[in-house]
Structure formats: structure tokens, C-alpha cells
N, C-alpha and C positions, 0 to 999 in steps of 0.2 A: 531137524527140519526134514520134510518129506523130499524123497528123491525127484529129480526133474530130468527126464531122459532127453528133453528137448522136443521141438516140434517136427513132425514130418513134413514133406513138402506139401502134401494134400491139406495139413492142418494149416500151414502157413498161408496158402492160397485162400482157404476158407476164411481165416481170420482176417487177411487184408481185404478180402471182399466185403465181410461183415462190417468192418470198421469203416471202410470206405463208404459203405451205405449209410451208416449212422452220421459220418461226417457231412455227407451230401444233404442228409435230412435236416441237419442242424446248421447247414451253411458254413461249415468248417473246411477250410481249405487244407489240403495235405501237401505242403511245399516240396517234400522229397520225392512226391510222386510225379515222374516226369510228365505224364499225361495230364495232371492236374495244374502244375505250376513249375515250370523249369527254374532250377536254382538260380540260373544266371539272369533271370528277369529283375528289374528293379523292383523295389518295395513300393506298392501303391498305398497311399493313404486312405484309410477308411473314411467314408463320408458320413457313416452313422454316427449319431451323437448318443452318448449314453443317457440313460433316464436321469432327470434332474435330482432324483432322490439317490442316485448312486454315489456313495461317498468318493469313489475314485475319479469323479468328474473334476476334482481340483487339479489332477495332472494334466488333462486335456486343456483346461482353462489356462494354465501355466504354459504349455506349449503354444497355445493361441497367441498368448501375449508376446512370447519370444518372437513369433512370426510377424505379428503386427508391428513390433519394433524395429523390423528390418532383418531379423536374424534367419538363419536357415537351420532347421533342426538336424542334429547329427543322425547317422543311420540307426543308432540304437534307439533314439526317441521315435523315429518312424516306425521301427519294429514293434515297439510297445504299443504305439498309437494303433497299428494295424491288427494286432492280435494280442489277447490277454494271455500272458505266459501260463496262467493256471487253468486255461481251457485247452490244454494240449495233450490231456491224458490219452485221448484215442489216437492222436498222432503218434505219441510216444510208443503206444502199443503196437500200432501198425508197423512202425519202423523196427521194433524189437522182433515182430513175427517174421519180418524180412531179413533180419539180420543186418539192419542198415543204421548207419550213424547219421546225425543231422548235418545239414548243410546251410551254408549262408548265415543269415541272421538268426536261424533257428538254433545255431550253436550258442549264440548269446542268450536266447530265450530259455534254453534247458538250464541255464545256470540259476534261474529262479527256483528250480527244483533242487538245487545243490549238485546238478550234474554237470561236469566240465568234460567236454570232448577234447582231449589234450594232444591230438595229432598236431604235427608229424612226430613228436618225440615219442609218444605212445599212441597206437591205433586203439584206443580204449577211453572209456569215461573214468574220471575221478570223481568220487563222491565226498562232498564235505558236510559235515553234521552241523546241528545247532545243539550245543551244550551249555546252557546258561551257568556262568560261573566256573565252567570247567568241570563240573561236578557230575559223575554217573555212578550207578550202582554196579555191583560186581555181577549182578545178572545181566545188566545191559552190556557190560564188557565181555561177558562170555558169549553172549548173543552176536555182538559185533565181530568177535573172532570167527564165530561160525560163518557169519555173512562174508568176510574177507576171504576165508578159505574156499567157501562153496562158489562165490561169483566174482571174486577179485583175484589179486595175486598173492593172497596169503600173508599180506602185511598190512599194518596200519601205520600211518605217520602222525606224530604229534606235532601240532602247528604253533605258531607264534601268537595265536589267539586262543590258547589253551583249548584246543579243538582236536578232532581226529578226522583223518581222511583215509578212505580206502580207495586203492588204485587198481588199474588193469581189470576194470569191468567190461565185459564184452558187449557187443551191440545188442544181443539178444536179452540182456538181463537188467536194464534199467528199472523196470517196473518190479521185477522180483526183489531188487534191493530196496526200493522205496517202500514196498509193502512190508518187507522184513523189518525195516527200522521203525516203521509205524507200529508194528505189533510188540516192539521192545518198549514202546512209550517214547520214542525219539522222533526227531523231525529234521529234515533238511530243507524246509520250505524257506526260501529267501536267503539260503546260506551262500549265494554267489550273486553276481550282476549288481544291479542298482538298487540295492537293499541294505538295511541294517544288518550287518554282519554279527557274527557271534559275540554275545555280550560277555565281557570278561569282568571277573569280580576277584576279590581276594582270595587266593586259593586256600587260605587257612581260616576261612569264614567259619565262625562258631567255635573254633578250637584254639585260636591264637591268644596267648596270655596278654599280649600287648594291644590287640584291636580295641577299637572304640565302638565298633558296632559290627554285627554279623550281617554281611551284605547279601548273603545267599537268598534271602526272602525278596530283596529288591530285584536281583537279576531275574529270578523267577517270575516276579509280577510283571516286570516289562517285557519279558519273553513272551508271556501269555497275552499281554496287551497287543503287542506286535502281531502275534498269530491270529488274533481276532479282530484286527482292524485293516480291512482291505487297502485302506488308503495309505498305509505306511509301507507299501511296496511300490517299486518302480519310481524311485527318487531320481533326481538328476544324476547322482552317481552313489557309489558306495558310501557307507556311513558307519563309523565305528564309536561305540559307547562302552565306558569302563566304570566300575565302581571300586574304589579303594577304601577299605575299612579302617586304615591307620595301622595295620599289623606289620609284622616283621619281614614279610615277603612282599615285594612291590608288584604292582600289576600295570605299571607304565600308563597310568591314567592321563598323564600330561601329554601323551602322544596320540591321543584319540580326538575325534570331532567333539564329543562330549565326555569329559571327565568329571565324575564325582568323587570328590576327595573329602573324606570325614574329618572333621575338626571338633575340638571341644571348646566350649565358650564357659569360661569360669564365671564366678559371682561377681556382682557389681556392674554388669554391663546393662545396656537398654533392653536386651532380650533375656529371657529366662536362661538359667545355667542348663547346660546339656550338650548333647551331640548333634551336630548339624552337618550339612554338606556344603562346601564350596562347589561351584560349577565352572568348570574350565571348558573353553571352546575354541575349536579351530585348529587343533593339533594334527601336524602331518609332517614328520621329520624329514621324510623324503623330499618334500618341497621347502624345507628349511625353516620350520616354525614348531615350537612347542605350543600347546593350548595356552590361551590367555585367560586370566581370571575375570569372570563376568561381573564380579562385584557383589553377587547375591549371596545370601545365606538361606539355605533351605532346610526345613524340618525333613526328617527321613520320609515322612508320608506325602511330601510334596514333590519328591524326586521324579516319579513317573509322569506326572503332569507337566513338570518343567521340560522333561526329555521330550515328550510329545509336541510341546509347543515350539521348541527349538527346530525339530524335524519339520513341523508344519511349515515354518518360515522358509525352510530350506526347500521343501517341495514347491512353494509358491514362487521363490525368487532365485533359486539356484540356477546356474547357467546350463541351459539345455542346447546350446549351440556350439560348445567347445569342450570337449571331453578333458582336456588338459587343465581347465580351470573350473571344473564342475565340482568343486568341493567346498565345504563350508568356510575354509580359510579364505577363499577368494571372495565370497559374499561379504565376509567381515572386512576384508581389505577395501572392497568397493563401497560399502556403507559405513563402516565403523561400528564398533561393538555396541555403542549406545542405541543406534537405530535398529539393530538386530534385536536387542533386548526389549526395546519399545514395541516393536512388531510383535514378537513373541507374546508380550503382556496381554495382547488382544485376545489370546487364545486360553487365557488362564481365569479362573474364577476370582482370584484375589490379586492385588498388585505384588510385585516383586518385594522382597525383603532385602534392601541393600545394606551392606555392613562393611566397614574397613577392616583390614587385615589384623589390626591392633586388637580387635575383640576376641580373636581365637588364639588358643595355645599352639606352639610349634608341634609339628608331627613328630611322633616317636621315631627312632632310628630304624633304617632298613638294613637288614642282614643280607649281604650281597649274594650269599650262597646258602640262605636259610631254607632253600627249597631241596636241598641235598643232605642226606645223612639222617641220624636220629635225633629228635628234639622233643622236649616235654610240651604237652599241651597245656591248656588252661584247666582242664579236667584232671584232678589228682590221679596219679598212678597210671596215666595214659600217655602214650607218645605217638609221634607221626614219624614216618619213614620216607624220605625223599629218594626216589629211585632214578637212576640214569640209564637210558638205553643208547647204544651206539648209534650215532647220527639221528637220534630221535626217533628210530624206527623200531617197532615192535612186530615180531612174528605173531601169527595168529595163536601159535602154541604159548608164546610168552604172555600175550594178553590174557588168554584163557587161564594160564597158570596164576597171574597176578590176581584175577577175579577170585579163584579158589582160595588163594592165600588171604585175600581180604575177608572171605566169608569165614574162614577158620580162625583167623587171629585178630581180625578187626571188626568193624561194625557193618562191613559189606559196602563201604564208601571208597570211591577212588577220586582223586582230584588232579586236574591237569593245570599245568602253569604256562605262563607266557614264555618261559625260559625252556620250552619243549621237553619237560620231564613230567613224571607223575609222582603223586604222593599218596600213601597208604596210611589212613589215620585210624586213631582209636586202638592202638596196640597196647595190651597191658604190659607192664614192666617186665614181668616174668616170662613173657613170651617174646621178647625182642630178639634174643639170640637165635632162636628157632626160626622166627619169621625171616630174619636177615639170611640165614642158612638156606632157606627155601627160595628166596629171591635170587641169591646167587647161583643156585642150582639151575635157575632158568636162563643163566648167561647174562643177567642184569647186575648193576653195581648200585651200592649205597655209599660206599667210601671212595671218592675219587679225588684226583688232584684239584688244585685251585684253578688250574687251567681247563681241565676237562668239564668241571662243574659249570663253567660259563660259556661253553661253546654253543652257538646258535647258528643254525644254517637253513636257508630256504631249500625249496625242492631241487633246484639245480636243473642243468639240462638233460639229466636222466628222464625227466618228467615234465618239463616246462619249456614251451617254445621260445619263451622270451630270454631264458638264461644263457649266458655265455661260457658258463663252466660248470663242472660237475661238483658243485659246492659241497654236498655231504661227503663225497669221497675225499675231497681236499681238506674239509674239517677233521675227519678221522686222521689223515696224514698229518696235520698240524698237531693234533693232540697226541699221536703216538711219538712224534719226533720230539716235542718239547717236554713230554713227561720223562723221556729217557736222558734229556740233556740239562734240565734246569728245575730247581725246586723253588717255587714261590711260597712266601709265608702269608700271603693275603690273596683274596678272590680277585680275579680279573676276567672280564668278558671279552670274547672274540666273536665277532658277528660276521658271517659270510653271506653276501647276498648276490644273486646271479644277474641282476640287471638294475637299472635305475629305478624301477618300481620300488625297490628297497623293501621287500617282504620281510626280510630279516633285520631291518632297521640298522643297518651299518653305521649310520651317523651317531648312534647313541651308545656304541660300544666303547670300551676302553680302547679296543683296537677293532677297526672296521675294515672289511675287505670287499670291494666292489668289483665284480667280475668284468673282464674285458677280453679282447683278442689282442695277442701280442705277436708282432711280426718276428718270425724266426729265420728269416732269410729267403729270398726268392719270393715265391707265391705262397708259401706256408705261413700259416698262423697257429698259435697254441693258446690254449686257455691261460689267462693270467688275472692279475688283480691291481687295482689302485688301492692305495693304503691311506687310511685316515686314522687319527689317534686322538685321544683326550675326550671322547664322548661320554655323556652321562644323562641320567634322568632324575626326577625328584629334586632333592636338594642339590645334586650335582648336574642338573640340567644344562647341558652344553652340547652343541653340535660339533662332532669331530672335525678336525682340520686335516686336509689332505697334505701328506708329506711325500708320497713317491706315487709314480705312475708306471703301468706296464711291467710288473714284476711277473715272469713266468711262474706258473702254478707251483712247479717243482722246487722253485727258489724260495717260495714264500716261508716255509718252515725254518729254514736256516736264517733268513733275514729277521724273522721275529725272534729267533733265538738270540741273535746278536743284539737286537733292540732291548730285549728284557735283561740280558746279562749287563748291558749298559746302564739300565734303570736300577738294577740292584747295586751296581758299584758306585753310583752317583746321587742316589736319593738321599734325602734327609731323614732324620730318624722318624720311623713310623709313617713316612709319607706314602700315600697311595700313588698308583700309576696314574690315576686321573689328575691328582694335584701335580704330579711331576711333569706330566704331558702339558699341562696348561700353564706352567711357569716358564716354559721354554718357547723360543721362537721356532718357526717351521723349519728354518734352515739348520738350526741346531739339532732338531729332532731327526731331520733327514741325515745328518752326519752320523748319527747313532747307528744307522742301518749299515754303515761301512764296517766291515770287519778290520779291527786295528791291525791285524797281521797283514793286511794289504796297505792300509793307509797310514801305518805308524801311529803318530799322536794327533792326526787330524781331528778325530771326533772330540778328544779331550781338549784340543785347543779351541774348538768351536764353543765348548761349554764354559770355558774361562774367559770368554769375550766381555763379560760384563762385570761389575763390581761384586767381589766376594764369590765369584763363580756362579751367580744366580741372576743372569740376565733377565729382564722382564719379558713377558710374552708381548709379541707385537700386536697392536690393535688395529693395524692398518693392512693394505694389500701387501703381498708377501715379498720378503727379502729375496726369495727365489722365485722368479715368475713362472706363470703357468707355461709349460712346454720348454723351459730352459733346462739344457743338459748340465750336469755337473760331474762328467767323468765317470758316472757310475753305470756299468753296462746294464741295460734293461731297467734302469731306475731314473725316473724323472722327478725330483724333489719339486714339489709345487705348493702353493697356497691356493686353496679353493674352497668355497662353501657351497652347499646346495643352493641352487637359484629357483624360486618359486616359478612353477609354470613349465620348467624344461622337462623334456621327456615326457613319458606317458604317466599319469596318475595312477598309483598302485591299484591294479585290478584284482589281483588274486591272493593278495595276502590274506591268510586265513583269518 
């Protein structure tokens, strides 16, 4: 990339004046210019109506209906109504020339470009990309490494939506970054705010021996459909869509607003034999729900239209007056799924094809850590290699190095997963050993423990104002401690999330940790966690149950060690941690957190409370109540489940 020595003061003044002139001519306000519009002023609603042939008019009509029904639009809706976020290029350029970050609701509107101003934790932008299906080329990876090094902090983070984020972008460089990613054939348009977020798909699409269908063409088709339909931006709230092709690595489609799950229909059914998609709706585990089966069976070619129809219903009828309830889940709760489907049918060329679950065959098994290590592909003689980065962060040098390895030893393709790691595909058998050696020389790993392969952590308070703990640092501490103290013979997932937004989806981990502040005496507080266990997705779809509260972060590794040793000593033959956790009551699981050297036989006695030592899992409110102490310092065993509508709906989950 060419050098950029920066703007001189004269150049900055010229650019500011030039752009201000353009803005005035076009009637565009520059809200960060104190003379034009002080940031403290309230947002004024625009009185201009968009042309009737403007497809985005559906959003204004939905806002009007909400107001006519007695509601009050939230500030974000007023901001979108007053100014189209995609008409801000000149404003962004003026701010960059002045070395100025956005203020007020412009911070929100910048997210439409994938630009997140993440103060106060970092006085910088974070850029989030759109990578449909999590697939990118080696050339793009090398280019992103250059961008991160030149304009950011020199690192990229892998997210829980199989995406990449570049942090520490200065005030002068947002357009430099947007231009550079565009020239790589990438986009960040709509990667944040009230838009359809990064489309996830099976990370092994096209190479998985078990898959029913290659989902990569569908994620790309929907990606381009969204980019070229202006009305699919500015929804009532964020919206997640995933495609599962039935392969061995899961994509968590049942935690999305729309999840397409591939199924096979055998002979003798009322529809032709073949591969179809079930459509799941309304998943949001941070608010206590997995997606519900809509009851329809879709041919692959019908999926894009089906997604657009559901999104259209959400545009027209999603809540624009309450951000906490502005997700598809709450529209389904309000209307019922039958009404949602009937309304969506009005936006389709043909009626829905409803089908009972008995028509399709069960999904193939998911390899919980099939995203890590060396595995054979569907193509004879080729394998993929799952690579793990510490705390899901890659330095620019590592990303550039992986891109080079993919070009030399693979097909030049890299794949990201929702488990925050990356996969290098299409490696010939004869080159596996050399490829692994080159990967490890970069400081990355391909052979990790059953614990480290399932560590998932959000950004944490190092880069997010909502987070209450340094989740990535604590995840590393957990992995380092447990790897030195315990050897598990089966995969386990540990999810750390920094706030109730649950970007790391702690409720679906075998072990989930939700950050909090813990009273350490006097006026001091330290970072800590509430602990949930027994979560899962897919066939194991279960929301974890909270068994302890207010564990100081430095105690968490030791508490988990005690819990996992208890699991190994008391499990049935071949029993998974998920199954173990879900056959015990909350009070019994809480007792397992107490070191036997302190409590003697207390934990064992609790487990022997039922017949045969296998007491049933309680189905009601907990034996140990919320907030009740049980004599454990800094530990409050509880039973609680996520309650819909509490807290803030996830805003920044990748």
C-alpha cells in the first residue's frame, strides 16, 4: 500500500472547508461541527418524506404506525429517520481530516459502515467485516493483515460469527480502512447496528464428508441480495441468519433469528426425495430461547426468498419503541409463529410447503471439536487443518503468515468458525507435516487440549464498554491452569461473556461464565463471574443453569478444576459433561465446586441423596434459591434461567 504521511494543518483546513461546502450544497448537516449543530441538541425528526418509489419507505411507514399506535420511537429510530447512515461519507471524511471521532447518535450511525467507536475503553474505531460463511481468500487475509498493521493496532480478532475485527483504528483513518477493504473485494456495509449481521454457514462447506449440501453458495447469494437491497438495512434491531449444511462442525443455527438447517427426505414421502432446509425462527439464547421450527420445508433455491420474507415482516412489525424487545423472538411471542408465517407468505411467489418432522431423516452427528486439528476432506488425498490462536487473536504477522501457508500448501482458502478459530483447507496428505510445522512456527497451534479447543470469549473490558471483566485474559488463565491440572478425554466448551448481552453465548456452553463485579471489601470491587453449566446446542439444545454467583476471577480456574475433577470421578461410563450436568440438581452441582479438602464428604453426600446415586434433575425453581448463601466464600449457588427482555438485547455480538 502507498505511504500516507498524514494531512498538514493547511490540508486539513482545506478539506474541512471543501467538504463543508459540499455538505451545505446538498443539505447535509455535519453534526460534529459545533457551528453547524451542537452534539448536545436533541435529534429533530425530518419532515421530508422519501419518494414513494423509494424501497426504504417501508421503514418510515413502520415508524409512523408505531407512533400512531401511541408509541414513542427510540432515539436510534429517530436518528435513522433524520439521516440515512449511508449518506455520511462526506461527514466521515470531514471528521477524519480534523482527527475527530463521532458524537451522539452519529456513533450509532457509523456502525452501519461497520465502524464502532469503542470509547472509553479504547479511544479508537473497531472495524467489523462481512465475510459470508466465514470464508476468505489468502490474498484477502494478507491484505487485512496489512490494513491492521498500517491503520490499526496490528492485530485481528476472530469473532463468534465467523468474522474478523480490526481494532485501534485512529480518528484519521476510517475512510482509509473502508477504501482498503473495498479494494480487497470485501465489505463492512451493515456489519453493525440495526442490520442483518454477518451470515454464518457451515465452515467446512464443500469439503465435509458428512454434509448434505454445500452452503457457501447460499451464504454468498444472500450476502449479495442484502448488499443490493437498500430496504434490508435499518431494521428495528440487529438480525442474525445462519445456514447449516448438516456437516460435522456445527454453526449454532438454532441460536439465530433465522436458522436454515439442511435435512434429507427419503423415498416414499409426499415430496420428492432429496435435500431440503428446515427454517428455524426467533433464536436468541441471551434472552432465553432457541429458535423454533417454523414447520416449513424449503428447497435450497427457496431459502433466499424465505429469508427476505421473514425479514420484511420484522421490518413492518418489529418493535421500534423498546430496544429490549425489538427482536424477532418478541414478535413471535406477541403474534404466534402461525401469524408470522402467514404474514410472510404475502411476500412470496408461492405458498409455504409445510411438512411434519417425521418426513426428514435425523441430522448426522456433530464433532464438538471437529474444528481443531487435522481431518480428512470429502476430496480424496486432501485434509483440512483447524488452527487455534490464543484468545482468538491473530497478530498481523500471523494472519499474513497463514495466508502465505494457504497459498503454498492449500488452495488459498481460509475458513473461520463460530468457535473463534480458523481452518486451512485443501492440504495434500504429503504436505500435512510441513504445513503444521509452518503453522506452529507462527506461534499458532493445531493440537490442543479438550479444554483449550473449546474456549470462547468475547472482547471483554479491554475493548468493550459493556464488559465487566477482561474475558480474553481470564480465558487464557483458565486454559493455562486447567491444562496443567487435569486431562479430559472428551471435548468441553467453556464460554466467557463480559455482560448480559451474551456475545459469547455463555448459556450454551458446557460451562458458561457471565462477568460481574464482586465486592472485595470496603469500596473495592474486582472482576468476577456467575457460573452456569449444562448448556448445549443442536441435539443437546439446553440453556445452562446458574449454580454459583460472584466468583472472583482469580478463583475461577481453581473452582473449575474442582468441578471437573468431581465430574471425572462421578460420571457414568462414556458420559459427557453435558449429560452429567443435566442429570443433577443445581444444589448438587454447586456442592461440587467445594474442594473436598475443605468440606470433607459434603459434595459426595449431596450426590448420594437420590436412589442409586443418580438424583433426577429438578424441573422447578431451585432447591437453593437466588441470593441464598451456602457458606461458600464468594460463591452463591443459585438456580436461574435467562429471562426474556431483561438487560440490553445483544448489540455487538459479531
